[in-house]
Each structure stands twice: as structure tokens, then as C-alpha cells.
N, C-alpha and C positions, 0 to 999 in steps of 0.2 A: 467424477470429475477428471482430467485430465491437468497436469501441472503444465503441458501447454502452452502458450499466449496468443499461439493464429492461428488460426481455423483453417486458414491456406496462403498462396503466396499474392492475391491478390486482396485477404484481408489484410496480411504486412504492409502494404504498399496504403492502404489509407490510414494504419498506422502512424508510418510515416509522414501524411501530410501535414501532420501538428508542427511536425520537427522544418518546415524546408516551405513554410505560408509566405513567408516573406517574397519570397519567389515569384506568388502570385497576382498574373498580368504585368511581369513585368519583359520588357522586347532585349530581343537574343538569346531569352532561355532555352536550352533543347533539351529533354530529358533524354539519356539512353539505357535501356537494359541491356545489360551481356546476354547472350542467350543461353540454355536455353529459362535455366529458372529465371534469373534478372528479367524477363520480361513479363511477367504477370503482373510481379509488384513494380516495375516504370509505369506501366500501361496506367493505372489507379493514382501515382501522383502527376503522373502529365495530364489526365482529365480533370485532377482537383486544381491543379495550378492555371489550367488551360493552355499550355505547354504545349508545342509537337517533337512526341516521339519516335523515339528509331532505334538501330540497334546498334553495336559495337563488336565485331568479334571478338573472343580469345577462346581460346583454349589448350583447359593443362595437360601437360606432357606427364602422362604416369608412371611414375619410376618403374623398373621393368619386374613382372613378378609380384608386383604391388601397383598397380595400376593406379586403384585408387591413394596412393599418395603421391603427393606432388613434386615433384625432381622441378622443377617449372612449369613454366605458361608461354606459348605463342601468341601475337597480336599483330590488328590489322597493318600494313606497311610494310609484315617480318620484325619488328622488337621479340626479343627473346629476354624473357627475362629468368635467369635459372637462381636456384635452391643447393648455393652451397653447401649446407648441414648436409643435406643429403644426399650428396652428388655424390662425396668424399666416402661419407656413412655403408654407404652402400656400393662403394668402389665401380662407381659407373665411367664406361668409358665416354670418350670425344667422340666414337661412330657412333654407340647407342643414341647420346645424344641426339646426333643426327639425323639421325636413321627415325626418330622418334619423332623430331619435329617437322621432318617433311613429310611424315605422313599425316599427321594433326596439320599442316600446312593446308595440303591435300582440301584434310574435310573443311578447310576453315571456309578458301574457294568458295568449296560445294554449300555452303552455310547461308555463305556472300551472295550467292545468285537464284537461291532459294528463297529467300528471304525478303531480298530489294522486288522482283517479278519484274527488273527492267529496270526501279528508280535506284537513280547516282545515288553515291553516300551526302549525304551532309556536308556543308561547307563547315564548319565545328571555328573558325578566323573568327576572334575578336570575340567569341558566342559566352555566356554561362554555362558549361555541358556538368550537370545531374549524370552521376552515372550511377546506375544499379542495380542490387545482383540480390538475389534472397537468400543472401548468409555469405560469410569469411571464416575459413578454418585458417590454415595457413598463411593465405593472402595473397596466392602465385600469381592468378589471374588478372586480381585489381590491379597490381603492382602493375604489372604486365599491361597491361587498360588503360591506366595513368601514363606512361612512359609514354606509349602510342601517342596517345593525344596530346601531350602536350608537341608534339612536332607539330599540332594541327595548328598550333600559340592562337587557345581558346585567350582569354578573359581570364576565367577561372575553372576551374575543376570543384564538384563540390560531390566526393565516392557519401552515397547512405544505402546504409542495410540496413534489415532490423533484424539480427544476430550476428554477434561475433565475440572473439573475447578480447577483452581488455586489450589483449597485450599487443593486436593484430591493428584495435584501433587506431593506439599510439603508433607502430609503423607505417600507417597511408595514411595515415592526419598529420604526419609530418613530411608527405609526401606531396598533398592536394593542399587545395587552396583551403578548404572545410571536411571534415570527418561529423558526420551523423551517423550515429549506432544506438541507435533504437533499445536495444539493450547486451550487454554483457555480461550473461549466463554460467555462472560459478562453482564448481566445474562448468568447463567448456568443453562437452563428448563428442556431439555434430552440430553441424545444423540442424539439421530434418528433427532434430529433437526441441527445440521452441517450434514446429508445430502439426496440430493433427495430421493436418493434410498434407503428407509430400509428396503425390505421387510425379512421376515424371512426367515435363513437361513436353510437349511432342512439336519436330514441325508445326504440323498444321495447323496447333495453337499458335507460337507464336507469329503467324504468317495470316491467321486471322484477325489474333489484335490486332497489329500492325495497319491493315484494312482497315479495321475498327475507327481504330484512335483517327486514323485519315478522315474515316467519312466523318467524322462527327465534327474534330476541327471546320469543317467545310461545310457541317449547319448551322454551327455556331453553338452547340453545348458542351460542358464540360463540370463543375463540379455539382456533387447528386443533395447539398448542404441546404436548395430549398425544404425537396420533399423532405428528408431529416426533419426539417424545422414544422416542417407541415402538418409530418407523423403528430408533434408533437403540439401543437396546436390544435390537434385536433381528440388529444386523449390523456389531455391535460385538464384532472378534476381542483377543485376549489379550495383555497384554504384557505384561513380567516388568522397572523400575524403569524404563518405557521403551521397552522395548527388541522388538517384536516376534516370536512363535519362525521359528523357522528359512523352515520352509515358505514362513511370509507372508511372509515379507521377500524370500526368492528369488521368491512367485509377482509381489509386485507389482514385482521390480525388472525381471525376463525378463530378456529380451539386449538392454537400454535398454544405450548407451557411456554417458552419463552419470544421475549421479544426486543433482539439487540437493534438500542437506539446510538446514532453514532451521533458527527457532529462535524464539520469540516474545517476550526479549526478547535484552542482548547480558549477560545474566548470570545467569541462571538453571543451577545445579550439571545438572539433569535431564536440560537438555537437552543441552550439553555432554558429561555421560554416554550417557547415549542415544548421540548420534550420533557417536562415536568407537567404545563396540563395534556399533553397524552397520558404521562403517566398519573396522572389523578384519574381521569375517567377508567383508564383501566384495572387498577385498585376501587376503583366507588364502584361502579359498574361488572366488572369482568370476573371477582376477586383474583387476583392479583394479588402478594401477598409478601412482596420481598424487589425491593429496588437493591444492583448489584452493579458498582460505579469502577470506575480504574479510577478508584485512588484507596491507599494502603488499609491495612484490614482495623489495625489497632485505632488507626483514626478514623476510618469509617464506624466501626465498631461501640466509640463511643456517643457516637448521634442515636447508633441502633438501643443502645441503655437511655439514650436521652427518652425517641421519640417512644418507647416503650413504661417510660417515669418513671423510671430511673435513673443518679447520675446528677449533670447539671442541673441547675432551675431555668438557663433559660435557651432557646438557638445556637443564638450568639455565642453564649457559652461553649454549648455543645463539639461548635463547629473551632475552639479555639487547639483544637487536637492537629489541626494541615498547618503546624509548627513550617514543613520543610518546600524548601523549591518546588514547584512556582504555588503557594499559595492563592493566588487568588481560581486558580483555577476550580476549589472545594470553596473558599471562606469568598463569598461574591453575593447579592442579592440576591438572587434568583432562587441559588442555593437555597439560601436563610429562609426566604421565603415559604418557600419547601418542605424543607425542615422541620416547621413551626406549623405547617396545614399539617404535616407528618403525624405532627406530635397531637392534633387537635383531633384529626381522625379517628386515634387508639382510643384519645379518650373517650370517647361518642360512642366505644367499643362494648366499652366497658367491660364486664370478665370472661367479654366474649374473644376469647386469646385469635381463636382463624379467624376472627373480621380484623386485625392486628392486620401490618403492616411494617417489616422491619426494614433499616439501609447500611448495605454491607459490602467491604471496600474488597480488588479481584487482586490486586496489585501487589510487591514482594516489594519493596526496594528500604520498608522497614525494620531492619536489620535490625540494632540497637533495641529498639519500642516495641518489638515485638519477643526479642528477650527479657526485655520488662514484663510483659505481660504475662508467662508461661510463668517465670520466677511469682511475680505475685498470686497468681491462683494457689499455683505449691502451696505457698506463705498459707493462705489459707485453710487446705486441705490437708498438705501433711510434708510440715516441715523438714523431718528430713530428706524426702524427694527435693524441696525448696533449693537444699543443700546440696546436692548433688547436680541440680541444674547448672545453680551459681560453677562450681567447678568445673562441668562440662564445660560451661559459656566461657567463661576466665580463657580459655583459650583468645576471643576476639579481644583481651582487653591490653595485651602488644599494641597494638594498629589503634594510633591517634586516628580523629574526625570520629562524625553521629550517625554517617550514613552509607559507613561501606565502603569507601573506597578508596579510603586509605589502605584496607586490608585487602581487597580486589587487588589494588595495584600490588602490595608485596609477594603475595601468595601468585600472581604472575610472573615474578619477577624473581620469584626465588625467594626476596628476603623475608621470608615469615614460615611457620607450623601452619598447612592446611587447617582447618578448623573440618572440616565433610567426616570425619571417622566420629566427632564432638557430638555434632546436630543429630546424626541419626541416629545416636545412642539413646537423647535424650527424646525424641519424636519414642518410638520405641518404649521405653522408660513409662512416659506418658502415657500413648495408647493401652499399655501391660495395665497398669492396675486405673483404666477410664471405669468400670466396670462399680467396681469399691468405694470410688468418687462419686459416683451415679446414685450410689443404691444409702447414701448421706443426710442428701437434702430438698431428694425429688429433682421436683422438674427445673426450677434456678440454676441448679448445680449443672442439669444439664445443660439445658445452653452457655453456662459459663466455660463449661468442661470441650462445650463445641468451642468456642471462643480460642480456650487456651490450645487445644489442639491445633488450630488453624494456625494460632500462631506461632506455636511448634514447625510444622510444615513452610509458612513463611519464609522462617529465620533457616531451615533445611536451603527453600527454594536461592533464598536473596544472597543466602552463603555459594552457590555454586555461580549465581547471576554474576556477583560482585568475580566470585576467582576467570568468572569467562570474560568480562564485559574489556579487557584491556587488550586481548589476543585470538577471541571468537564469537567479534558483531552478529553473524550468522543464530551461533549456538546459544548464545547470551537474549536475543529477541526471538528468537525459540523454546529453547529455557522457561521465558517471562510467558510467552502464548500459553504455552501447555498448563504453566502454573496455575494463567488467569479460567482456562475450561477447568483446572480439574477445582478451583477452588465452588467453583459454579457450581459443577458436580457431586463436588463436597456439599454445599450450600442445601445445593435443593432433597440430596439424600437424606440433609438432616431436617428438613421444615418439613418435609414428606413422614420421615418421627415423633414427628410433632405434630402434624394437623392429620396422621392416617390418610393424609394420598397426596396425589401429586401435587405438590405449590407451583403456580404462573409466574413467574418474573420475566421485573426488568431490568434490561443493563443499559444501563451510560457506558459509553467510551466513544475514541476516538473513530469517524472512517477506518483509518490503519488498520484499528483492532477491530473493528464489527465488520462491514465489508468481507466476504473472502477472496483471501491471496491469491487461493492457484488461478482466475482469473485475471493478475496482475502484472507487473513485470518483478513483482518482486520473487513470486512463486521463478522465476529464472534465477536468482539466485539463492535457493532452497531454502525464503523464509516460508513460513505459516505464519499463521494468528487464530484469534479464538474466534471468531466469524468464519472458517474453514473449518477448526472443528469442532462446531456447534453442528454444523451442518452433518459433518459425517458423526456426530455420535446421536441425531432427537433429529433423522431426518424426517421432512415433513412435522415435525412438530414448533420449531420455529422461523421467525422471520427476521431478515437483515432489514435495518431503514437505513440511507445514507441521506447528509444532509449538502447541500451544495447552494454558495455563492458565487458572484461576480463582481461586486465591488462593496469596498464601504471601509469601516474600520477594524482596531482587532484591540483584547490588552494582550499583551507579547511582551517578549523582555528578549532586547539584541542579540544579547547570549546569555551562554546555559549560566541562571543564578543570579544572572542581572537584578534589577531592579522591574515593576512592571509601566513600560507605558502603553499608551494610547496609543498606534499608529494607521494611520492608512492607506489602506489593502489595496494593491494598483489592479486593476479592471483586467479581471482575469485574461492570460493569451489566444491568441488566434488559435482553430483548431482541438482546441480544450470541447471538456465535456461542460463547463460552463458556460465559454462564451456560445458553444450552438443553444442552453438556455437559456441567457438570455437575450439571441435571438428570436425566442419563440416569445417574447414580449411583452408576458404575462410581469407584474412584479412580484408574484407567489403562484405557485402552485404544486401539486403533487401526478407524482407517475407510480401509480400502481403496478407493475410488469403484469401482472397476473390476470384483470383487466386491462391492454394497453398495449395487443401483440402489434401493432404498426413502432407506434415506439420502442418496445423493445427492441425492433429488429432493426427499428435506428437505428438503437444503441450501444448494439452491441461487438460493432468493429472497435479494435484497440482507440479508446484517445487518452491523450493528454489529461487530465486530474490532479490540482490543486491539493495540499496537501499541508500545512500549515497548523501545528503541536503551539509546544510555547516558546517557541523561539521562532522570529519572520523575520529574514533574510534579503527583503526589498532588491538588494541591488545584485542578488546571484540569485531571486527567485523560480528561473529554469530549472537549477541542478539543486537547487535547496527546497525546492515544492511542490515541485513535479511528477507523476508516475505515471506511465501504460496504466490502461485501465478497462477491460471489460464492460460499463457499467449496468448494461440491461443483467447480466450474471454475476457479480459480482454484488449485486444489494435485490433483494427483494421488492423494492419501492424507495423510489430517493423523493423527496422533497428539497426544491429549491426558491431560495430568498435575494431577488435579484439584488439587496443593494444589504447593508445589513451595518450593526453599531456591538461595538466592544462591548463584553460585561464588563460592568461597574463592580470593582475589587471593593469589599465592605473598609481597608487601608487602603487610600488611596497616597501615589505616590506623585516628587511634582513632577515626573513623567507623562502619571497618568492625566494629571488634573490641564497641563496644555498636553496637545494635541500634537506631536511627531509627523512631518511628510518626509515620506523616502526619497530618500537624498537624491534619484534618480529620476523621480518623481514628477512631471508628470510618457518620461522622453528618460529610453537603457531598458537596457536589460539585466 
């Protein structure tokens, strides 16, 4: 599967519609595409907004000998914009510039005649003009278009493109009244890198699209939203409190070894409850033997000991390891009930270890807790090795703080020696003596050794993550994704050795981890995630299930590290996947794309998708909580619950007891 987000230019136009919804059915709006590539993009926008479509002619002025490099652009009305950096750098003479401009001006007039077919140019005076191209590199053509359009005295100029460098978006945004860049890939290599199909648009295609748009407006046809909603209604399967019927769930899962179940927020009761109930069915009836969650390894392993009859006396005690923000993510009433059930399930299995199921963490934040677990294990089996581990890990003692951030800050800015060498040496030392430790106490030590090894791997990953987090955000995100996938791999291998057959594992994590990143705008930033890696490593053996909701309440903090608050979630933005599923009219349903081809086709174009983590910022919701995604390719199935409520923390704060309403609710952006 490609990292490119848009299938073709018309697909890109559909992706931009969600960012321009407020212009739907607005009088005096006109959409213009820059020929040729911008016209297919503009066509989809004009049809969705029920606005007229036209063109605005602009031609790039290619540098001599390097025509792909713009030294400027010429637009209708004779407006010329020059790139002085290119001109001076290549020492291009005024005579060459004039000759090129005259040549491109003649081509501009030819195309004007070809595309218009006798129609007069539109009157832009007093109108809102949405100017569209298929992408920008330097932005020379778009700058020329904006300058030329200003001479027509429009009410506003809105520039919309599927992909452009962030710097170009800022530059054009300073000229236009509004700038809409669907994606800003970094590094930006070329416009075509955002598309699967970037074949050149022909004059005939431009002319045909302009004709079709004119006919459709005369016939009164516009958005295809009703068709998409009809497809969803036709193929939606019923759920009860977010849980599919048993036959639908088991058909979706099939013989998959890994079932990754997401959530659209880290604080929604229905997501936790439905996920727990589905997991119970998979454990009881389909032989799943592990739950791997988006949680720190040592904290989750404390729960694992409890469900296997070791350690803490109650489920609540077992969950006390989750002390790090956000505590409500795992210390909530739904997880408490599930952990208690898992212990009962294992107790019923008696001595049959193969019938039992475990609880494990995939994440890497627990730097110091993982260090403690490595040393604690070694103290019991090899005191000398424990002393060596203390000496190596003492490197971190020079940094205050218990979550690794202080170490990361110091390492990123050269305020201390990195501990990378020491953590690698400690992991190698532990692995070197692994066989010796296992021979001593058999199966129990084998489990505890695996726990210690994974703790040492977590220390190694956490050291790298915290070292990168202040300077390389994409690299640190990708390191986290690879660590989660590597932990899942290691867990599967360990359980296969213990059980004598490949295990079946359920994963609980956020949609942003579970959904395949290759078909979201995160791919343009170079990001990977667990869902993508699982599909690549276990083709045909994993299922990705996402959750969505339209409105309700959520448990989240206002800022990182803040107290849990029960906050009202604003209704989903128009043009989002959540808004489309809300329009279907059902309180809840399942779309299993393998048996819902019409819905899959309807949800394949990029749309806005909401993602609320542990922080919710309603005042900046569009920027903070939405991204573009191709939902039908991102997941194998989606469960939509139209209105949801906040998950209940075990420790309620004053902010949670009294529901908070966003300052901008129900209006504002």
C-alpha cells in the first residue's frame, strides 16, 4: 500500500470539501480551477458546494534549460509574478524573461479560447472566489492568480490546495483572505508524491468538466452526500451498546490472530465497554489468550500477575500501578470490571494454563519503573548482575523527574551525557544470561524473565524516545510505533513458546495507533503506526476495528498533566466521517467493509476524522483533533455510536463531578 493519500485529483477535491463546507449554498461564491490540474479538484468542490465552476488562466514561466523550475508566472490580464531568487541565481536576463512571458501569454490565450467555447469570462466583482489547484510547490502560479484576481475587486479570495509545503501555505495565506492546505508533507518532494494517479490532465478533460458542471447546475444536482448516506444505511449492521451480533463479530474476525480494537478518544465509556465485551467473547469462544493495551509495560504486567493469581489481592489494587498521567485511562470502572472478570475466567481454568488469558502493555513511557523491574528480577536470580544493572542505569540518576522528560530535555540540548550505550549493554547482558536463569526455576522464571527482558527493551526504547521528543517529533512517534509493534511481536513469540501454538491476541489502543497510517494525512509527515506495521508483518492475520462518535461527553484534561474533567464534546464538523455517519440516522451500527462494498466505496475518499486523546481542546477543535483519512482503507470495520458519555474514573475530581461545557459551545470554531 502506498503512502500517498489521494487516489487522483478528483479524490483530492472531495478531501478539500470538508474544509470549505461553510461556503455551501452561499450566494455569490464561485469556484475556479487553475488549468489544467486544478480543474478536476475544483470540479468536486463546486459540485459539493453547489457553486458555479470556472477557470482562471495562469501559466508558469519555466527557467531556461530547467523548465520545471518556475522563475515566475503569468496570469490573465497580463499580470506577471517573478521569482527573484531564481532569476538572480541563474542570471536570467530581462530579454529571456520577456521572450518567455510572450510565448506563455500566447499559450494562455489559446487555452482561454479552447476552454470557454465562446462563453464570456465570469464577473468576480463582489464575489467570494475559491481558487483551486492540485498542489503547490513554490506557489508562483498561485501568487500570479491571486494578484490578477485582486484587480477584479472580489469580496474575498480563498485559496484551496490538497498539498503544499508549510512555508508556501504561509506565503500564499498572507496574500489571500483564507488559505486551505489539506496536507503539508515534510519533507515536500513534489506535488505528485501526494497522489497515486497523477497523469497529466488534458485540454479535453478540462473542457468536459466545465461542460458537465454547467449542465449539473442547470439540472439542480450537486452533492453526492445523500448517495453516500444511503449506502451506509443499506449495509449497516446492528449493534447493542456498541457490540455487534455474535455472528457478525465472528465473521469479521474470522481466523485472524490479531484483532486491534481502537477508540476515538481515551475517555469514552462506550468505547471501553464495547471493547471489553467483544474481548470477553473472543477469549471465551475463539481462544484468544492475551489483551495487549496502550499502557506501560510494568504497570500492565502487575495486572497480568493478578489475573494469574499472583500479587495483589483485588483488581483495584492491581490497577494502582497506573499512577502516571492520565490515570483514568486504565483506572476506570470499565477496566476494573474487565480485570476482575479476567481473574475469574482464569480461576475457572484451574491448572489449564492454555485456557488462561493475560494482560500486557505495549507502551514505552515507563523509563524508571522499567528500570526498577529489571533490577528487581536480577536481585532474585543474580545479585552480581543486579549490581551491574544499577551501575549502568545510574546514568539516569543525574536527571530529576520520574517520567523521563527531564532526561530527554537535557539530552536534546546537550546538558548531560546520553545513556544510550548503557541501556543497550544492559539489555545484551540480560539476554546473554537468559538460558541460565530459565534453567533454575522453570516456567515461572520463564515468564518473569520475559517480563524483565521486555522491561529492559522498554528502557532502551524510552531512552531513545525521550531523547528525540524535544527535537524530532516524527522520529519519536515512529520509534513509539515500532516499539509497540515489536512488543506485540515479542509477546506473540513468548506465548507461542509457552502454549505450543500461535496465540490469538486482542489489542486495545487509540484509533490513531490501530488504524493504518498509510491512508491518513499522517503519512505525508512520514509517520507510521501499529496498525500499519501489523498489516505489513501479519498480512491477512489481523483485523483493525475503529470507533467513531458524533457528540456527547468525554473524560479528558484541558492540558497535559491536568486533572480529569467531564467535558461536553462538540457535534462533529460538517464534512467529517462522523457527520456522515450521524446523518445515517441510527443511534449505533457496525460497518464491516468486507461485506459492505457500497459503504466501503462511499467511505474510501479522504474525509475529516476526529481524534481526541487525553487532552480535549474544543476551542481549537479543527486544528487539534481532526485529520484527513480514508476510513474504508484505514480500518477493516468501524463501529459508530452517535452519542456517547464520559468514562468514569476510579478517582473522581471536582472537574469530573461537575460537567464542563466548552467555552465556545454550541457556536465557535
